[in-house]
Backbone as a printed PyTorch tensor [residue, N CA C, xyz], in Angstrom:
tensor([[[ 27.6450, 155.3250, 104.4140],
         [ 26.6270, 154.3450, 104.7010],
         [ 27.2070, 152.9470, 104.5070]],

        [[ 27.0490, 152.0890, 105.5130],
         [ 27.5940, 150.7340, 105.4630],
         [ 26.6750, 149.8350, 104.6530]],

        [[ 27.2720, 148.9300, 103.9310],
         [ 26.4880, 148.0120, 103.1090],
         [ 26.2260, 146.7310, 103.8760]],

        [[ 24.9620, 146.3050, 103.9140],
         [ 24.6650, 145.0080, 104.5090],
         [ 24.2360, 144.0380, 103.4190]],

        [[ 24.9310, 144.1240, 102.2830],
         [ 24.6600, 143.2160, 101.1800],
         [ 24.8740, 141.7870, 101.6510]],

        [[ 23.8840, 140.9580, 101.3740],
         [ 23.9790, 139.5530, 101.7640],
         [ 23.4730, 139.2910, 103.1660]],

        [[ 23.1890, 140.3240, 103.9520],
         [ 22.7210, 140.1140, 105.3140],
         [ 21.3460, 139.4540, 105.2860]],

        [[ 21.2000, 138.3670, 106.0110],
         [ 19.9290, 137.6750, 106.0920],
         [ 19.6030, 136.8230, 104.8750]],

        [[ 20.5060, 136.7230, 103.9350],
         [ 20.2690, 135.9270, 102.7300],
         [ 21.1880, 134.7140, 102.7410]],

        [[ 20.7230, 133.5780, 102.2000],
         [ 21.5880, 132.4030, 102.1460],
         [ 22.7760, 132.6470, 101.2240]],

        [[ 23.8470, 131.9450, 101.5170],
         [ 25.0350, 132.0650, 100.6820],
         [ 24.7680, 131.4370,  99.3310]],

        [[ 25.3400, 131.9960,  98.2530],
         [ 25.0930, 131.4570,  96.9170],
         [ 25.5830, 130.0280,  96.7440]],

        [[ 26.5640, 129.5910,  97.5460],
         [ 27.0660, 128.2270,  97.4050],
         [ 26.2180, 127.2180,  98.1690]],

        [[ 25.1670, 127.7030,  98.8640],
         [ 24.2470, 126.8030,  99.5450],
         [ 24.7080, 126.3430, 100.9080]],

        [[ 25.9110, 126.7230, 101.3370],
         [ 26.4030, 126.3100, 102.6370],
         [ 25.8250, 127.2210, 103.7170]],

        [[ 25.4210, 126.6360, 104.8260],
         [ 24.8340, 127.4060, 105.9070],
         [ 25.9040, 128.2020, 106.6440]],

        [[ 27.0270, 127.6060, 106.9220],
         [ 28.1250, 128.2560, 107.6160],
         [ 29.4290, 127.7610, 107.0120]],

        [[ 30.4950, 128.4890, 107.2770],
         [ 31.8080, 128.0950, 106.7690],
         [ 32.1480, 126.6870, 107.2330]],

        [[ 32.5020, 125.8020, 106.3050],
         [ 32.9290, 124.4610, 106.6470],
         [ 31.7970, 123.4760, 106.8740]],

        [[ 30.5540, 123.9270, 106.8190],
         [ 29.4180, 123.0340, 107.0340],
         [ 28.7170, 122.7730, 105.7060]],

        [[ 28.2440, 121.5560, 105.5260],
         [ 27.5460, 121.1640, 104.3060],
         [ 26.0620, 121.0520, 104.6390]],

        [[ 25.1780, 121.6130, 103.8010],
         [ 23.7460, 121.5340, 104.0800],
         [ 23.2590, 120.0970, 104.1550]],

        [[ 22.2030, 119.8310, 104.9370],
         [ 21.6550, 118.4700, 105.0080],
         [ 21.1980, 118.0060, 103.6210]],

        [[ 21.3300, 116.7070, 103.3600],
         [ 20.9070, 116.1530, 102.0800],
         [ 21.9250, 116.3520, 100.9750]],

        [[ 23.1140, 116.8420, 101.3180],
         [ 24.1590, 117.0640, 100.3300],
         [ 25.2450, 116.0280, 100.5390]],

        [[ 25.7150, 115.4660,  99.4550],
         [ 26.7760, 114.4780,  99.5200],
         [ 28.0860, 115.1500,  99.1460]],

        [[ 29.1090, 114.9390,  99.9340],
         [ 30.4020, 115.5350,  99.6520],
         [ 31.2390, 114.5640,  98.8350]],

        [[ 31.7420, 115.0280,  97.7030],
         [ 32.6180, 114.2280,  96.8530],
         [ 34.0120, 114.8230,  96.9620]],

        [[ 35.0070, 114.0140,  97.2050],
         [ 36.3530, 114.5460,  97.3670],
         [ 36.3760, 115.4950,  98.5470]],

        [[ 37.0600, 116.6100,  98.4110],
         [ 37.1200, 117.5730,  99.4920],
         [ 36.2730, 118.7920,  99.2340]],

        [[ 36.0070, 119.1350,  97.9760],
         [ 35.3600, 120.4120,  97.7200],
         [ 34.1620, 120.3470,  96.7840]],

        [[ 33.7080, 119.1630,  96.4250],
         [ 32.5960, 119.0410,  95.4810],
         [ 31.3600, 118.5510,  96.2360]],

        [[ 30.2420, 119.2370,  96.0350],
         [ 28.9950, 118.8570,  96.7010],
         [ 27.9030, 118.6440,  95.6630]],

        [[ 27.1580, 117.5460,  95.8270],
         [ 26.0120, 117.2710,  94.9570],
         [ 24.8630, 116.8540,  95.8610]],

        [[ 23.7230, 117.5020,  95.7040],
         [ 22.5560, 117.1530,  96.4950],
         [ 22.1080, 115.7360,  96.1550]],

        [[ 21.6830, 115.0070,  97.1970],
         [ 21.2210, 113.6260,  97.0060],
         [ 20.0720, 113.5560,  95.9990]],

        [[ 19.1450, 114.4980,  96.0590],
         [ 17.9920, 114.4630,  95.1460],
         [ 18.4440, 114.6210,  93.7030]],

        [[ 19.4970, 115.4140,  93.4700],
         [ 20.0110, 115.5870,  92.1170],
         [ 20.6990, 114.3080,  91.6480]],

        [[ 21.4800, 113.7070,  92.5240],
         [ 22.1620, 112.4560,  92.1690],
         [ 21.1370, 111.3710,  91.8300]],

        [[ 19.9960, 111.3580,  92.5210],
         [ 18.9430, 110.3800,  92.2320],
         [ 18.3090, 110.6070,  90.8610]],

        [[ 18.3270, 111.8400,  90.3650],
         [ 17.7160, 112.1590,  89.0750],
         [ 18.6420, 111.9500,  87.8860]],

        [[ 19.9330, 112.0620,  88.1090],
         [ 20.8900, 112.0020,  87.0100],
         [ 21.0560, 110.5940,  86.4720]],

        [[ 21.2890, 110.5060,  85.1670],
         [ 21.5280, 109.2200,  84.5090],
         [ 22.6520, 109.4000,  83.4870]],

        [[ 23.2840, 108.3100,  83.1590],
         [ 24.3580, 108.3250,  82.1610],
         [ 23.7830, 108.7630,  80.8110]],

        [[ 24.3610, 109.7780,  80.1770],
         [ 23.8820, 110.2160,  78.8700],
         [ 24.0620, 109.1510,  77.7770]],

        [[ 25.0330, 108.2640,  77.9420],
         [ 25.3050, 107.2590,  76.9160],
         [ 24.3350, 106.0770,  76.9720]],

        [[ 24.0460, 105.5720,  78.1840],
         [ 23.2250, 104.3560,  78.2810],
         [ 22.0100, 104.5110,  79.1910]],

        [[ 21.8830, 105.6270,  79.8600],
         [ 20.7460, 105.9590,  80.7220],
         [ 20.6900, 105.1790,  82.0310]],

        [[ 21.7890, 104.5310,  82.4110],
         [ 21.8560, 103.8460,  83.7020],
         [ 22.0670, 104.8890,  84.8070]],

        [[ 21.7210, 104.5520,  86.0530],
         [ 21.9710, 105.4790,  87.1690],
         [ 23.4660, 105.7500,  87.3400]],

        [[ 23.7640, 106.8690,  87.9650],
         [ 25.1430, 107.2360,  88.2610],
         [ 25.3940, 107.1060,  89.7530]],

        [[ 26.6400, 106.7990,  90.1130],
         [ 27.0390, 106.7690,  91.5200],
         [ 28.2120, 107.7120,  91.6980]],

        [[ 28.3620, 108.2210,  92.8950],
         [ 29.4500, 109.1450,  93.1790],
         [ 30.7220, 108.3740,  93.4900]],

        [[ 31.8320, 108.8130,  92.9210],
         [ 33.1600, 108.3050,  93.2640],
         [ 33.8490, 109.4290,  94.0110]],

        [[ 33.8020, 109.3530,  95.3470],
         [ 34.3200, 110.4220,  96.1800],
         [ 35.8060, 110.6920,  95.9480]],

        [[ 36.6000, 109.6540,  95.8070],
         [ 38.0450, 109.8150,  95.6790],
         [ 38.4320, 110.5540,  94.4040]],

        [[ 37.7060, 110.3040,  93.3160],
         [ 38.0590, 110.8990,  92.0340],
         [ 37.2190, 112.1210,  91.6810]],

        [[ 36.2550, 112.4750,  92.5200],
         [ 35.3290, 113.5880,  92.2350],
         [ 34.6730, 113.4010,  90.8630]],

        [[ 34.1080, 112.2200,  90.6830],
         [ 33.4420, 111.8770,  89.4270],
         [ 32.0950, 111.2340,  89.7300]],

        [[ 31.2440, 111.2260,  88.7100],
         [ 30.0270, 110.4320,  88.7350],
         [ 30.2460, 109.2940,  87.7610]],

        [[ 30.0490, 108.0770,  88.2280],
         [ 30.3760, 106.8910,  87.4400],
         [ 29.1010, 106.1420,  87.0880]],

        [[ 28.9900, 105.7350,  85.8320],
         [ 27.8600, 104.9500,  85.3460],
         [ 27.8710, 103.5870,  86.0270]],

        [[ 26.7010, 103.1320,  86.4590],
         [ 26.6010, 101.8550,  87.1560],
         [ 26.4340, 100.6640,  86.2150]],

        [[ 26.2970, 100.9160,  84.9230],
         [ 26.1570,  99.8340,  83.9530],
         [ 27.4850,  99.0890,  83.7960]],

        [[ 27.4270,  97.7720,  83.8170],
         [ 28.6440,  96.9650,  83.6530],
         [ 29.2260,  97.1000,  82.2490]],

        [[ 28.3860,  97.3730,  81.2620],
         [ 28.8680,  97.4630,  79.8920],
         [ 29.3600,  98.8640,  79.5330]],

        [[ 28.9130,  99.8790,  80.2430],
         [ 29.2920, 101.2630,  79.9270],
         [ 30.4040, 101.7310,  80.8670]],

        [[ 30.0570, 102.0560,  82.0930],
         [ 31.0380, 102.4210,  83.1130],
         [ 31.7400, 103.7550,  82.9250]],

        [[ 31.2210, 104.6500,  82.0800],
         [ 31.8590, 105.9500,  81.8820],
         [ 31.9030, 106.7400,  83.1870]],

        [[ 32.9610, 107.5240,  83.3770],
         [ 33.1280, 108.3530,  84.5640],
         [ 33.1030, 109.8160,  84.1340]],

        [[ 32.1350, 110.5640,  84.6560],
         [ 31.9420, 111.9660,  84.2850],
         [ 32.5470, 112.8680,  85.3510]],

        [[ 33.3350, 113.8630,  84.9420],
         [ 33.9580, 114.7580,  85.9320],
         [ 32.9300, 115.6790,  86.5810]],

        [[ 33.2570, 116.1230,  87.7840],
         [ 32.4650, 117.1410,  88.4780],
         [ 33.4090, 118.3140,  88.6850]],

        [[ 33.0600, 119.4500,  88.0840],
         [ 33.9080, 120.6460,  88.1640],
         [ 33.1340, 121.7800,  88.8120]],

        [[ 33.6840, 122.3620,  89.8570],
         [ 33.0370, 123.4580,  90.5810],
         [ 31.6180, 123.0790,  90.9870]],

        [[ 31.4680, 121.8770,  91.5270],
         [ 30.1850, 121.3360,  92.0000],
         [ 29.1710, 121.1150,  90.8840]],

        [[ 29.5910, 121.0960,  89.6330],
         [ 28.6880, 120.9020,  88.5040],
         [ 29.0950, 119.6330,  87.7530]],

        [[ 28.1880, 118.6420,  87.6750],
         [ 28.5030, 117.4410,  86.9000],
         [ 28.5760, 117.7730,  85.4050]],

        [[ 29.6450, 117.3410,  84.7680],
         [ 29.8170, 117.5590,  83.3300],
         [ 29.3980, 116.2660,  82.6360]],

        [[ 28.1340, 116.2200,  82.2310],
         [ 27.5680, 114.9910,  81.6690],
         [ 27.6290, 115.0000,  80.1490]],

        [[ 28.8360, 115.1130,  79.6390],
         [ 29.0970, 115.0630,  78.2000],
         [ 29.9360, 113.8260,  77.9260]],

        [[ 29.4780, 112.9940,  77.0050],
         [ 30.1980, 111.7670,  76.6920],
         [ 31.6240, 112.0810,  76.2450]],

        [[ 31.8170, 113.1770,  75.5220],
         [ 33.1580, 113.5580,  75.0630],
         [ 34.0940, 113.9220,  76.2110]],

        [[ 33.5510, 114.3240,  77.3390],
         [ 34.3440, 114.6960,  78.5230],
         [ 34.5470, 113.5220,  79.4750]],

        [[ 33.8220, 112.4240,  79.2570],
         [ 33.8630, 111.2800,  80.1770],
         [ 35.1560, 110.4780,  80.0040]],

        [[ 35.5540, 109.8500,  81.1080],
         [ 36.7170, 108.9710,  81.1120],
         [ 36.2070, 107.5430,  80.9500]],

        [[ 36.8230, 106.8070,  80.0580],
         [ 36.4580, 105.4080,  79.8370],
         [ 37.0010, 104.5540,  80.9730]],

        [[ 36.3520, 103.4350,  81.2900],
         [ 36.8650, 102.5510,  82.3400],
         [ 38.2950, 102.1280,  82.0340]],

        [[ 39.1440, 102.1820,  83.0390],
         [ 40.5340, 101.7800,  82.8830],
         [ 41.4780, 102.8920,  82.4600]],

        [[ 40.9390, 104.0270,  81.9900],
         [ 41.8020, 105.1480,  81.6220],
         [ 42.2350, 105.8950,  82.8820]],

        [[ 43.4110, 106.4690,  82.8320],
         [ 43.8770, 107.2970,  83.9480],
         [ 43.1050, 108.5910,  83.9600]],

        [[ 42.8300, 109.1260,  85.1750],
         [ 42.0600, 110.3630,  85.2880],
         [ 42.9080, 111.4960,  85.1910]]])
């Protein structure tokens, strides 16, 4: 008996087809995706300012001029831990 596991069900990574990104998703770097609605909800854990995407570095960066922490995004998951954040001016 052949298995049709996954037939008719969306892919777990949320992509509709190979190489296509679902609408409303922002691509960071080459392989990191964050939904726009999620990016609108996220805030810097240190100062609570909004975050912006840094596509080149695959990071979310605090928009506060005094804070500016850069949080890594690993496997499409933002790591919003101050201990994991890169300080402004540090090499990534």
